[in-house]
PAMARDREN-822982 format. One record per residue (C-alpha): residue number from 1; z, y, x. Coordinates in Angstrom, 2 decimals, padded with zeros to 5 digits. Layout:
nudren n: NUM pz: Z py: Y px: X .
...
This chain:
nudren n: 1 pz: -046.38 py: 029.04 px: 097.82 .
nudren n: 2 pz: -046.15 py: 032.04 px: 095.06 .
nudren n: 3 pz: -044.14 py: 031.90 px: 092.01 .
nudren n: 4 pz: -045.35 py: 031.60 px: 088.83 .
nudren n: 5 pz: -044.08 py: 033.95 px: 086.44 .
nudren n: 6 pz: -042.81 py: 032.49 px: 083.20 .
nudren n: 7 pz: -043.48 py: 034.24 px: 079.82 .
nudren n: 8 pz: -040.79 py: 033.45 px: 077.34 .
nudren n: 9 pz: -041.28 py: 034.96 px: 073.47 .
nudren n: 10 pz: -038.56 py: 037.37 px: 074.44 .
nudren n: 11 pz: -040.65 py: 038.82 px: 077.28 .
nudren n: 12 pz: -043.60 py: 038.75 px: 074.90 .
nudren n: 13 pz: -041.57 py: 040.98 px: 072.06 .
nudren n: 14 pz: -040.08 py: 043.33 px: 074.97 .
nudren n: 15 pz: -043.76 py: 043.77 px: 076.03 .
nudren n: 16 pz: -044.76 py: 044.60 px: 072.48 .
nudren n: 17 pz: -042.01 py: 047.34 px: 071.97 .
nudren n: 18 pz: -042.80 py: 048.98 px: 075.21 .
nudren n: 19 pz: -046.56 py: 049.07 px: 074.75 .
nudren n: 20 pz: -045.72 py: 050.32 px: 070.99 .
nudren n: 21 pz: -043.45 py: 053.44 px: 072.36 .
nudren n: 22 pz: -046.16 py: 054.16 px: 074.59 .
nudren n: 23 pz: -049.00 py: 054.49 px: 072.13 .
nudren n: 24 pz: -046.61 py: 056.42 px: 069.41 .
nudren n: 25 pz: -045.77 py: 058.75 px: 072.65 .
nudren n: 26 pz: -049.50 py: 059.32 px: 072.81 .
nudren n: 27 pz: -049.97 py: 059.73 px: 069.11 .
nudren n: 28 pz: -047.03 py: 062.18 px: 068.52 .
nudren n: 29 pz: -048.40 py: 064.33 px: 071.57 .
nudren n: 30 pz: -052.17 py: 064.33 px: 070.26 .
nudren n: 31 pz: -050.99 py: 065.28 px: 066.78 .
nudren n: 32 pz: -048.66 py: 067.90 px: 068.14 .
nudren n: 33 pz: -051.48 py: 069.56 px: 070.35 .
nudren n: 34 pz: -054.04 py: 069.36 px: 067.43 .
nudren n: 35 pz: -051.55 py: 071.11 px: 065.03 .
nudren n: 36 pz: -050.91 py: 073.88 px: 067.72 .
nudren n: 37 pz: -054.71 py: 074.10 px: 068.41 .
nudren n: 38 pz: -055.25 py: 074.69 px: 064.47 .
nudren n: 39 pz: -052.67 py: 077.32 px: 064.17 .
nudren n: 40 pz: -054.19 py: 078.85 px: 067.26 .
nudren n: 41 pz: -057.14 py: 079.09 px: 065.74 .
nudren n: 42 pz: -056.24 py: 080.21 px: 062.18 .
nudren n: 43 pz: -054.21 py: 082.89 px: 064.02 .
nudren n: 44 pz: -057.07 py: 084.11 px: 066.06 .
nudren n: 45 pz: -059.24 py: 083.63 px: 062.94 .
nudren n: 46 pz: -057.66 py: 084.91 px: 059.78 .
nudren n: 47 pz: -061.00 py: 085.41 px: 057.98 .
nudren n: 48 pz: -061.77 py: 081.76 px: 057.84 .
nudren n: 49 pz: -058.55 py: 080.63 px: 055.67 .
nudren n: 50 pz: -059.02 py: 084.01 px: 053.59 .
nudren n: 51 pz: -062.47 py: 083.32 px: 052.34 .
nudren n: 52 pz: -061.57 py: 079.90 px: 051.70 .
nudren n: 53 pz: -058.85 py: 081.12 px: 049.31 .
nudren n: 54 pz: -060.46 py: 083.83 px: 048.02 .
nudren n: 55 pz: -063.75 py: 081.10 px: 046.80 .
nudren n: 56 pz: -061.28 py: 079.30 px: 044.82 .
nudren n: 57 pz: -059.77 py: 082.47 px: 043.18 .
nudren n: 58 pz: -061.08 py: 085.27 px: 041.34 .
nudren n: 59 pz: -059.86 py: 088.50 px: 040.18 .
nudren n: 60 pz: -060.17 py: 089.35 px: 036.68 .
nudren n: 61 pz: -058.60 py: 092.32 px: 034.69 .
nudren n: 62 pz: -056.76 py: 091.88 px: 031.36 .
nudren n: 63 pz: -055.14 py: 094.32 px: 029.01 .
nudren n: 64 pz: -052.56 py: 092.92 px: 026.23 .
nudren n: 65 pz: -050.97 py: 095.42 px: 024.29 .
nudren n: 66 pz: -049.72 py: 094.19 px: 020.69 .
nudren n: 67 pz: -048.15 py: 097.59 px: 020.14 .
nudren n: 68 pz: -047.53 py: 101.03 px: 021.96 .
nudren n: 69 pz: -044.21 py: 100.91 px: 022.38 .
nudren n: 70 pz: -044.39 py: 100.88 px: 026.19 .
nudren n: 71 pz: -047.46 py: 102.86 px: 027.77 .
nudren n: 72 pz: -046.75 py: 102.85 px: 031.03 .
nudren n: 73 pz: -049.91 py: 100.90 px: 031.91 .
nudren n: 74 pz: -051.94 py: 103.87 px: 030.18 .
nudren n: 75 pz: -053.05 py: 107.38 px: 030.93 .
nudren n: 76 pz: -052.54 py: 109.64 px: 027.78 .
nudren n: 77 pz: -054.76 py: 112.86 px: 027.69 .
nudren n: 78 pz: -054.73 py: 115.82 px: 025.06 .
nudren n: 79 pz: -052.63 py: 115.33 px: 022.15 .
nudren n: 80 pz: -052.41 py: 111.49 px: 022.54 .
nudren n: 81 pz: -049.11 py: 109.78 px: 021.77 .
nudren n: 82 pz: -047.43 py: 106.52 px: 020.54 .
nudren n: 83 pz: -045.96 py: 107.13 px: 017.21 .
nudren n: 84 pz: -044.15 py: 105.11 px: 014.50 .
nudren n: 85 pz: -046.66 py: 104.10 px: 011.59 .
nudren n: 86 pz: -045.34 py: 101.54 px: 008.95 .
nudren n: 87 pz: -044.30 py: 098.48 px: 010.61 .
nudren n: 88 pz: -045.33 py: 099.18 px: 014.26 .
nudren n: 89 pz: -045.56 py: 101.65 px: 016.83 .
nudren n: 90 pz: -049.39 py: 102.75 px: 017.20 .
nudren n: 91 pz: -051.54 py: 104.80 px: 019.42 .
nudren n: 92 pz: -052.33 py: 107.98 px: 017.69 .
nudren n: 93 pz: -055.18 py: 109.46 px: 019.37 .
nudren n: 94 pz: -055.15 py: 112.39 px: 017.09 .
nudren n: 95 pz: -053.02 py: 113.46 px: 014.10 .
nudren n: 96 pz: -053.68 py: 114.62 px: 010.58 .
nudren n: 97 pz: -052.70 py: 118.07 px: 010.84 .
nudren n: 98 pz: -054.73 py: 121.22 px: 011.07 .
nudren n: 99 pz: -055.52 py: 122.23 px: 014.69 .
nudren n: 100 pz: -054.67 py: 125.02 px: 016.43 .
nudren n: 101 pz: -057.29 py: 126.59 px: 018.66 .
nudren n: 102 pz: -060.32 py: 125.08 px: 016.56 .
nudren n: 103 pz: -059.50 py: 121.36 px: 016.95 .
nudren n: 104 pz: -057.43 py: 118.67 px: 018.28 .
nudren n: 105 pz: -058.41 py: 116.26 px: 021.09 .
nudren n: 106 pz: -056.79 py: 113.13 px: 022.59 .
nudren n: 107 pz: -057.70 py: 109.84 px: 024.96 .
nudren n: 108 pz: -055.87 py: 107.03 px: 026.57 .
nudren n: 109 pz: -057.25 py: 105.06 px: 029.04 .
nudren n: 110 pz: -055.70 py: 101.89 px: 030.99 .
nudren n: 111 pz: -054.15 py: 103.53 px: 034.67 .
nudren n: 112 pz: -055.80 py: 100.64 px: 036.59 .
nudren n: 113 pz: -059.39 py: 100.76 px: 037.43 .
nudren n: 114 pz: -061.93 py: 097.88 px: 036.16 .
nudren n: 115 pz: -064.10 py: 096.55 px: 038.97 .
nudren n: 116 pz: -067.52 py: 096.40 px: 038.03 .
nudren n: 117 pz: -068.83 py: 094.03 px: 040.79 .
nudren n: 118 pz: -066.71 py: 090.78 px: 041.75 .
nudren n: 119 pz: -067.71 py: 088.97 px: 044.73 .
nudren n: 120 pz: -071.46 py: 089.99 px: 044.22 .
nudren n: 121 pz: -071.23 py: 088.88 px: 040.42 .
nudren n: 122 pz: -071.71 py: 092.07 px: 037.70 .
nudren n: 123 pz: -068.50 py: 092.12 px: 035.72 .
nudren n: 124 pz: -068.82 py: 091.02 px: 032.14 .
nudren n: 125 pz: -066.15 py: 092.13 px: 029.77 .
nudren n: 126 pz: -064.79 py: 091.43 px: 026.18 .
nudren n: 127 pz: -062.30 py: 093.65 px: 024.02 .
nudren n: 128 pz: -060.87 py: 093.53 px: 020.64 .
nudren n: 129 pz: -058.90 py: 095.99 px: 019.08 .
nudren n: 130 pz: -057.69 py: 097.20 px: 015.58 .
nudren n: 131 pz: -058.20 py: 101.01 px: 014.59 .
nudren n: 132 pz: -056.80 py: 102.90 px: 011.43 .
nudren n: 133 pz: -057.92 py: 106.06 px: 010.21 .
nudren n: 134 pz: -055.89 py: 107.39 px: 007.37 .
nudren n: 135 pz: -054.17 py: 110.95 px: 005.57 .
nudren n: 136 pz: -057.53 py: 112.96 px: 005.88 .
nudren n: 137 pz: -057.32 py: 116.61 px: 005.36 .
nudren n: 138 pz: -059.02 py: 120.01 px: 005.90 .
nudren n: 139 pz: -063.06 py: 119.40 px: 005.02 .
nudren n: 140 pz: -062.55 py: 115.83 px: 005.06 .
nudren n: 141 pz: -061.97 py: 112.86 px: 007.54 .
nudren n: 142 pz: -063.23 py: 113.58 px: 010.89 .
nudren n: 143 pz: -064.33 py: 113.05 px: 013.60 .
nudren n: 144 pz: -063.92 py: 109.28 px: 014.52 .
nudren n: 145 pz: -062.96 py: 106.97 px: 017.36 .
nudren n: 146 pz: -064.68 py: 106.07 px: 020.80 .
nudren n: 147 pz: -064.04 py: 103.09 px: 022.65 .
nudren n: 148 pz: -065.11 py: 104.76 px: 026.19 .
nudren n: 149 pz: -065.61 py: 103.79 px: 029.75 .
nudren n: 150 pz: -065.20 py: 106.43 px: 032.28 .
nudren n: 151 pz: -065.15 py: 107.46 px: 035.71 .
nudren n: 152 pz: -061.77 py: 108.54 px: 035.26 .
nudren n: 153 pz: -058.56 py: 107.78 px: 033.53 .
nudren n: 154 pz: -057.77 py: 111.51 px: 032.53 .
nudren n: 155 pz: -061.26 py: 111.92 px: 031.31 .
nudren n: 156 pz: -061.32 py: 113.93 px: 027.81 .
nudren n: 157 pz: -064.30 py: 115.48 px: 026.14 .
nudren n: 158 pz: -064.95 py: 118.31 px: 023.60 .
nudren n: 159 pz: -063.22 py: 118.53 px: 020.09 .
nudren n: 160 pz: -064.90 py: 117.86 px: 016.94 .
nudren n: 161 pz: -068.34 py: 116.28 px: 016.56 .
nudren n: 162 pz: -067.87 py: 115.46 px: 020.24 .
nudren n: 163 pz: -064.99 py: 112.99 px: 019.15 .
nudren n: 164 pz: -063.01 py: 113.53 px: 022.39 .
nudren n: 165 pz: -065.76 py: 111.71 px: 024.16 .
nudren n: 166 pz: -069.25 py: 114.05 px: 024.30 .
nudren n: 167 pz: -069.58 py: 115.78 px: 028.01 .
nudren n: 168 pz: -068.22 py: 112.91 px: 029.60 .
nudren n: 169 pz: -070.53 py: 111.82 px: 032.48 .
nudren n: 170 pz: -071.19 py: 109.33 px: 033.50 .
nudren n: 171 pz: -070.05 py: 107.04 px: 030.60 .
nudren n: 172 pz: -070.67 py: 104.43 px: 028.08 .
nudren n: 173 pz: -069.28 py: 104.62 px: 024.55 .
nudren n: 174 pz: -069.20 py: 102.82 px: 021.30 .
nudren n: 175 pz: -068.56 py: 105.21 px: 018.72 .
nudren n: 176 pz: -067.27 py: 104.62 px: 015.08 .
nudren n: 177 pz: -068.05 py: 108.04 px: 013.66 .
nudren n: 178 pz: -066.49 py: 109.16 px: 010.24 .
nudren n: 179 pz: -068.23 py: 112.46 px: 010.15 .
nudren n: 180 pz: -071.82 py: 113.71 px: 009.35 .
nudren n: 181 pz: -073.40 py: 115.79 px: 012.19 .
nudren n: 182 pz: -077.35 py: 116.46 px: 012.39 .
nudren n: 183 pz: -077.97 py: 114.43 px: 015.00 .
nudren n: 184 pz: -076.13 py: 111.36 px: 013.15 .
nudren n: 185 pz: -077.92 py: 108.84 px: 010.93 .
nudren n: 186 pz: -075.04 py: 109.55 px: 008.46 .
nudren n: 187 pz: -071.57 py: 110.13 px: 008.38 .
nudren n: 188 pz: -069.95 py: 106.46 px: 008.48 .
nudren n: 189 pz: -071.75 py: 104.41 px: 011.34 .
nudren n: 190 pz: -071.37 py: 102.72 px: 014.77 .
nudren n: 191 pz: -073.05 py: 103.89 px: 017.72 .
nudren n: 192 pz: -073.72 py: 103.26 px: 021.25 .
nudren n: 193 pz: -073.68 py: 106.75 px: 023.44 .
nudren n: 194 pz: -074.24 py: 107.30 px: 027.09 .
nudren n: 195 pz: -073.22 py: 109.95 px: 029.52 .
nudren n: 196 pz: -071.26 py: 111.65 px: 027.03 .
nudren n: 197 pz: -074.38 py: 112.60 px: 024.44 .
nudren n: 198 pz: -073.58 py: 112.42 px: 021.37 .
nudren n: 199 pz: -077.11 py: 111.55 px: 020.06 .
nudren n: 200 pz: -076.60 py: 107.27 px: 019.71 .
nudren n: 201 pz: -079.33 py: 105.29 px: 021.39 .
nudren n: 202 pz: -078.58 py: 102.58 px: 019.03 .
nudren n: 203 pz: -076.70 py: 102.79 px: 015.63 .
nudren n: 204 pz: -075.78 py: 100.41 px: 012.68 .
nudren n: 205 pz: -073.87 py: 101.11 px: 009.30 .
nudren n: 206 pz: -070.52 py: 099.40 px: 008.53 .
nudren n: 207 pz: -069.76 py: 097.47 px: 005.02 .
nudren n: 208 pz: -067.41 py: 100.22 px: 004.08 .
nudren n: 209 pz: -066.11 py: 103.65 px: 004.97 .
nudren n: 210 pz: -064.11 py: 104.13 px: 008.25 .
nudren n: 211 pz: -061.58 py: 106.30 px: 005.85 .
nudren n: 212 pz: -060.70 py: 103.79 px: 003.41 .
nudren n: 213 pz: -057.13 py: 103.59 px: 004.84 .
nudren n: 214 pz: -057.06 py: 100.17 px: 005.99 .
nudren n: 215 pz: -056.95 py: 098.50 px: 009.24 .
nudren n: 216 pz: -060.59 py: 098.14 px: 010.99 .
nudren n: 217 pz: -060.97 py: 095.08 px: 013.69 .
nudren n: 218 pz: -063.92 py: 095.45 px: 016.12 .
nudren n: 219 pz: -064.94 py: 093.01 px: 019.09 .
nudren n: 220 pz: -067.08 py: 094.66 px: 021.96 .
nudren n: 221 pz: -068.71 py: 092.04 px: 024.46 .
nudren n: 222 pz: -070.86 py: 093.31 px: 027.60 .
nudren n: 223 pz: -072.63 py: 090.71 px: 029.49 .
nudren n: 224 pz: -072.92 py: 091.81 px: 033.18 .
nudren n: 225 pz: -075.46 py: 089.34 px: 033.80 .
nudren n: 226 pz: -078.22 py: 090.81 px: 031.21 .
nudren n: 227 pz: -076.80 py: 094.36 px: 030.31 .
nudren n: 228 pz: -075.97 py: 093.36 px: 026.41 .
nudren n: 229 pz: -073.91 py: 094.62 px: 024.71 .
nudren n: 230 pz: -072.72 py: 093.28 px: 021.19 .
nudren n: 231 pz: -070.26 py: 095.20 px: 018.70 .
nudren n: 232 pz: -068.72 py: 093.33 px: 015.87 .
nudren n: 233 pz: -066.71 py: 094.54 px: 013.38 .
nudren n: 234 pz: -064.76 py: 093.62 px: 010.22 .
nudren n: 235 pz: -062.31 py: 094.57 px: 007.86 .
nudren n: 236 pz: -060.18 py: 091.33 px: 008.19 .
nudren n: 237 pz: -059.08 py: 089.62 px: 011.32 .
nudren n: 238 pz: -062.07 py: 086.80 px: 011.32 .
nudren n: 239 pz: -064.73 py: 088.00 px: 013.97 .
nudren n: 240 pz: -068.21 py: 087.85 px: 012.24 .
nudren n: 241 pz: -070.66 py: 085.46 px: 013.63 .
nudren n: 242 pz: -073.52 py: 087.84 px: 014.68 .
nudren n: 243 pz: -072.96 py: 091.34 px: 016.15 .
nudren n: 244 pz: -073.38 py: 094.50 px: 013.74 .
nudren n: 245 pz: -074.52 py: 096.13 px: 016.47 .
nudren n: 246 pz: -076.40 py: 094.92 px: 019.81 .
nudren n: 247 pz: -078.39 py: 096.74 px: 022.34 .
nudren n: 248 pz: -079.37 py: 095.88 px: 026.37 .
nudren n: 249 pz: -078.74 py: 098.98 px: 028.74 .
nudren n: 250 pz: -081.80 py: 099.41 px: 030.90 .
nudren n: 251 pz: -079.28 py: 099.76 px: 033.89 .
nudren n: 252 pz: -076.38 py: 098.21 px: 035.37 .
nudren n: 253 pz: -072.83 py: 099.65 px: 034.47 .
nudren n: 254 pz: -072.51 py: 100.07 px: 038.36 .
nudren n: 255 pz: -075.54 py: 102.17 px: 038.40 .
nudren n: 256 pz: -074.63 py: 104.12 px: 035.07 .
nudren n: 257 pz: -071.17 py: 104.70 px: 036.72 .
nudren n: 258 pz: -072.50 py: 105.38 px: 040.08 .
nudren n: 259 pz: -069.69 py: 103.48 px: 041.24 .
nudren n: 260 pz: -068.31 py: 100.03 px: 041.66 .
nudren n: 261 pz: -064.88 py: 100.85 px: 039.87 .
nudren n: 262 pz: -064.17 py: 102.53 px: 036.10 .
nudren n: 263 pz: -061.75 py: 102.88 px: 033.60 .
nudren n: 264 pz: -061.78 py: 101.66 px: 029.87 .
nudren n: 265 pz: -059.91 py: 103.34 px: 026.74 .
nudren n: 266 pz: -060.50 py: 105.55 px: 023.56 .
nudren n: 267 pz: -061.32 py: 109.07 px: 022.86 .
nudren n: 268 pz: -060.89 py: 110.68 px: 019.46 .
nudren n: 269 pz: -060.83 py: 114.64 px: 018.09 .
nudren n: 270 pz: -061.01 py: 116.89 px: 015.02 .
nudren n: 271 pz: -062.19 py: 120.25 px: 013.85 .
nudren n: 272 pz: -062.48 py: 121.56 px: 010.47 .
nudren n: 273 pz: -061.56 py: 118.01 px: 008.84 .
nudren n: 274 pz: -059.01 py: 115.79 px: 010.21 .
nudren n: 275 pz: -057.02 py: 112.37 px: 009.70 .
nudren n: 276 pz: -054.85 py: 109.96 px: 011.56 .
nudren n: 277 pz: -056.91 py: 108.00 px: 014.27 .
nudren n: 278 pz: -054.83 py: 105.38 px: 015.26 .
nudren n: 279 pz: -055.40 py: 102.33 px: 017.60 .
nudren n: 280 pz: -052.65 py: 099.89 px: 016.60 .
nudren n: 281 pz: -053.52 py: 097.09 px: 019.02 .
nudren n: 282 pz: -055.81 py: 096.47 px: 022.07 .
nudren n: 283 pz: -056.82 py: 093.44 px: 024.08 .
nudren n: 284 pz: -059.25 py: 093.37 px: 026.88 .
nudren n: 285 pz: -060.52 py: 090.92 px: 029.80 .
nudren n: 286 pz: -063.18 py: 091.93 px: 032.41 .
nudren n: 287 pz: -064.32 py: 089.03 px: 034.97 .
nudren n: 288 pz: -067.32 py: 087.51 px: 037.14 .
nudren n: 289 pz: -069.62 py: 085.34 px: 034.67 .
nudren n: 290 pz: -067.03 py: 085.12 px: 031.72 .
nudren n: 291 pz: -068.87 py: 086.07 px: 028.77 .
nudren n: 292 pz: -070.02 py: 082.81 px: 027.58 .
nudren n: 293 pz: -066.37 py: 082.06 px: 027.20 .
nudren n: 294 pz: -065.51 py: 085.27 px: 025.49 .
nudren n: 295 pz: -065.75 py: 083.54 px: 022.01 .
nudren n: 296 pz: -062.70 py: 085.47 px: 020.05 .
nudren n: 297 pz: -060.87 py: 084.41 px: 016.94 .
nudren n: 298 pz: -057.60 py: 085.58 px: 016.15 .
nudren n: 299 pz: -055.95 py: 086.88 px: 019.06 .
nudren n: 300 pz: -053.75 py: 085.94 px: 021.07 .
nudren n: 301 pz: -053.83 py: 082.52 px: 019.76 .
nudren n: 302 pz: -057.54 py: 081.95 px: 020.77 .
nudren n: 303 pz: -059.38 py: 084.71 px: 022.37 .
nudren n: 304 pz: -061.56 py: 082.26 px: 024.29 .
nudren n: 305 pz: -061.97 py: 079.54 px: 021.27 .
nudren n: 306 pz: -064.46 py: 076.39 px: 021.65 .
nudren n: 307 pz: -063.55 py: 074.91 px: 024.72 .
nudren n: 308 pz: -061.52 py: 071.83 px: 026.10 .
nudren n: 309 pz: -059.20 py: 073.38 px: 028.39 .
nudren n: 310 pz: -056.05 py: 075.55 px: 027.49 .
nudren n: 311 pz: -053.73 py: 077.73 px: 029.78 .
nudren n: 312 pz: -050.71 py: 079.73 px: 028.95 .
nudren n: 313 pz: -050.72 py: 083.27 px: 027.56 .
nudren n: 314 pz: -048.31 py: 085.80 px: 026.07 .
nudren n: 315 pz: -048.17 py: 084.90 px: 022.57 .
nudren n: 316 pz: -050.19 py: 081.62 px: 022.69 .
nudren n: 317 pz: -052.52 py: 079.55 px: 024.33 .
nudren n: 318 pz: -056.08 py: 080.50 px: 025.61 .
nudren n: 319 pz: -058.60 py: 078.08 px: 024.80 .
nudren n: 320 pz: -061.48 py: 078.42 px: 027.66 .
nudren n: 321 pz: -064.96 py: 077.12 px: 028.73 .
nudren n: 322 pz: -067.84 py: 078.49 px: 030.62 .
nudren n: 323 pz: -070.67 py: 076.13 px: 031.44 .
nudren n: 324 pz: -069.14 py: 073.62 px: 034.35 .
nudren n: 325 pz: -066.00 py: 075.97 px: 034.68 .
nudren n: 326 pz: -062.55 py: 075.27 px: 033.70 .
nudren n: 327 pz: -060.14 py: 078.62 px: 033.50 .
nudren n: 328 pz: -056.38 py: 077.83 px: 034.40 .
nudren n: 329 pz: -053.38 py: 079.48 px: 035.80 .
nudren n: 330 pz: -053.93 py: 083.07 px: 034.05 .
nudren n: 331 pz: -051.07 py: 085.21 px: 035.42 .
nudren n: 332 pz: -050.74 py: 088.11 px: 032.79 .
nudren n: 333 pz: -049.23 py: 090.98 px: 035.37 .
nudren n: 334 pz: -049.71 py: 094.65 px: 034.63 .
nudren n: 335 pz: -053.08 py: 095.26 px: 036.20 .
nudren n: 336 pz: -055.08 py: 092.72 px: 037.94 .
nudren n: 337 pz: -054.54 py: 088.99 px: 037.23 .
nudren n: 338 pz: -056.08 py: 086.04 px: 039.16 .
nudren n: 339 pz: -057.63 py: 083.17 px: 037.50 .
nudren n: 340 pz: -058.61 py: 079.98 px: 039.37 .
nudren n: 341 pz: -061.97 py: 078.51 px: 038.58 .
nudren n: 342 pz: -062.09 py: 074.82 px: 038.95 .
nudren n: 343 pz: -065.09 py: 072.64 px: 038.40 .
nudren n: 344 pz: -064.12 py: 069.29 px: 036.45 .
């Protein structure tokens, strides 16, 4: 007669423990195998996680020069040089000196290129700078300053009426012209110029003369989606509510430049007339679909005003907005920085 196995509480506990150990072992082996397969997959297919990372991080270009004591990030050409002026070191594109050889010319460009297309999106940019024209001589104040986008950081055009920009092709220029030539509307105007041609495609007149010895504040915005260029100008630090000059290019920056990268900076020149032509500070930001948030006020406290989120910046916070995108974690290293685009 078979013996009946007697099940006691102790034996039940023992059986449960053995089953639990068995399931834990099976789960551990399964998880370990899964992780090993995942590591192997990522090793064999690195583009899968590279694409994921790049989808969350967009490269942008930033320039933040409150003065020009350090010009290591710039390429200086011609006679351009940093000099002491009153309370700060400025970038003097050309000096107030009687030139030898018919005229002086100088330019300065950021040494790192600006991408004109980022992950399929045309680049937009906004720049804000202060300039001053002072101490005229010879036949009078001449010849002006050009904010330029050029194919080479060593770009430098002609003297005198060329303002150091004429002859640079391909290029885009915004001129602050303080000398009258036959192709100019007058001797004190803002103009938009293309491909080194000194006949502007659009012009506007400021409220006062550039050679009034006072600092001028300029803001230039470019919308890469619409190819619209807006120029704001003021004799004080408050950005005007509407642009002094607006013009829509007939082509994209990529088509204009014939390249997917370009360099940004300034040019100037003198001839029979001369003056100090100085850039006193310069800020620049470029990136994909950024223009809607580039509402500048007093830099650096609020270069992207009118938003709900803030990120750290050298000298103060940035308030940002761009549709449904929040801009965070801006790293201001020299050259290209990165900004994470996060949906709320």
